N, C-alpha and C positions, 0 to 999 in steps of 0.2 A: 551721772547725773539723773535723777527723776525726772522719766519723761513717761507720763502713763496716757497717754489717747484714749479717745472713744472714737469709730470711724465706722462705717456703713460699705460694705464691699460693692468694688466701682462701678455694678449693672445697675447696683440702685442709688447712689450717689451717697455723700454725707461728708459731713465738717468733721474735722477732730476737737473735738470738741473738750472742754477739762487737761489738756497737756501741760501739765505742769514746766518749768523751764527754768526756774531759779531754786531749785531748792536747797539740798546741800552747798551744791556749786553755783548751778546756774538755772533755777527749777522752769518749765513754761504750759497750757490749757489745752493781734501783740495785737501836724494836719495839712492835708492838702484842701484848700476849698472847701467845699458844702456838699452835698449828696447829690450824687447823679440819681435824676429822674429816667428808670426806665420807661421804659415803651411801653405802653398797655397791651398793643397788638405781637404777637409773636411774628418774627423773621423767618422767612426761607433758611435750607442748611448751606445753602450757597453767601445769602447774607453774613446770615451770622458765621460764619469762616474767617469773610475780610472783617468783622467788629468785635474780635476776641484777640488775646494777646497770645506768646506763645506759652505752652503749657507751664516750662522749667522758666526758670531763674523774678529772683523777687527782689522789689527795693526795698529798702524801711526807713522812717524817717522817725527820728528820735523826737519826740515833745520833749520842749524847753521847762524844764520841771527844777524848781530852784534846790531837791535834794538829790538830787544827781548829780555825781561823780562823772570827770572825763572817763574813767574804769569804767563805772556804770554804764556812759552813755556808748562806749565801745560793745560790751559786754551785750546789750541790746542789739547794735546792727548784728552781731558775730549774730545772737542765737536767733532773729528776725528771719534771717537770708536761709536759715536752714529749716525753715517753714511754708508749705505753700499758699500763694495767694488765697481771696485776701483774707488778712488778719489784723489781729490788734493782740499788742499785752495791756493786760493792770496792772498793776503795783498799790501795794498798801504803804502811802505817807509815815505810816508811824512806823511799821519795820523794814523801812529802806528794800531793796532789790532784792539782796538774798534773803527768801522769807520763803515758807512756803504758799504764803498768798499769792503771792508773782503768779501769773497764769497768762495764759496764750490763748487762743482760741484764730482757729488757724482752717483755712477750705474753705473759703460762705464767698458767695455769689457778690458781697460789697463788703465797706468798713466797716458800714452805719451796725452792721448783724452784727461785726467781729466784736467790733466794742461794745454791742449790747452784753453778749454771752461773756467775753471777756471777763466784764466788769460784775457781772452776777457772777460768776465762780472764784473773784477775788475776793469780793465782800462776806462771801458762805465763808471762805473761808481763815480772812482774819482773824487777830484778839476784837473778839468784841469790845473794846473800850478802846480802840484807836477808833483815827479816821476814815470816812472813808474810801475807798479803792479810787483809784482816776487812770487813765493811759498814761504809757508811757513809750507808746512805739505804735504803727501801724503802718502792714505789711501788705505793696503793691505792687501789679505784675512791674519789670522795668519798660522802661518807656511809654507810663498808663500816663493816660490821658483822659478827660470824659468822655464817655463816647452811647450807644445807642441804647446797650448789650455790654454786660456783665457777666460770666462767669467763674467761676469755682475754676483753679488748677485742674480738676481733678474731673469737672464739668467739663471741661477745654477738651481734654484728653479724651472724655466721655464725646463729644461731637464729633471727635478726626475718628473715634472707630468706632463704640457701641452705634452711635445713626449715622453714619457712612455719606455715601458721595450717591447712591443708587439705593433703590429696596419699595420704590411706590413709596406710600403715604406710610410718613413715620412724625414722630411730636420727641418731646423733649421738656417735663413740665421740673417745674423749680423752685424752692419752695425758700426763700431770705433769710429766712426766720432761724433754718438748722441746717440751712446750706445744703437740703439733700438735693438730688437730681435724679429723673427715672427718663429712661428711650423706650419708647414703644411700636412698634408696627405694623400696620396694616390698618380695614376699612377703620374701625374703630380705635387708634393709635390717640389720637385727642382726648377722648372719655378713659380707657385705658391707663396715659399717663399720668392724667392727673387725680385721678381713683388709685395705683398703685404709689404717686407722689401722696396723699393724704395719707396712705394707710402706714407707711416705711415712716415715716417726718412726725404723725400726732399734729399736725398743726392744719391750720384753715388758710395758709394764704401761699397755696400752691397754685401757678398761674401757669400759662403754655409759653414758654420762649421762642421754644424753636419748633416747628409746623412747616411738612410740604405732603400735599394733598394730590 
């Protein structure tokens, strides 16, 4: 399996982007309800730990697409279950599942961002005369339900380890579009976390997700 990934270190956080799942054999880059509206205000560490899901374990929802065979569906479930949530797998309909264009984006803070990343990467890799890529599967944590806070599997681990339960002022900033996350501690934790997130991600959507003052 060709499984090239692009990720950041756990201290700075990041999404596993452009992971090929169904290349030669099964290349990666993965619909339940609508989008979950994240709270604009950060929650404290205690509340965050109650809201997030366990960092290990993912469930895969395969989208009902006419060109997918039963074997394709099983392959999507198998491949998706190996990825950290939240994620999505995009496929080029004209090329089928076993294609260099098939791509999964994983380790984002919500499925919507993962879908956008997967489609972008798949469309960039598909044959130019083919049909636009579509989402074939989505990855969420086991037991997923809408909650006020969603963090990637990697950021959830960071909440438990890097963020911790004690230590004075601290903050976690995240970028939904890139999956990046950053934890900083100290008097200027919030400002430093936002600055570090923007610098690491190059995105303009960094916000505070968790903060203890």
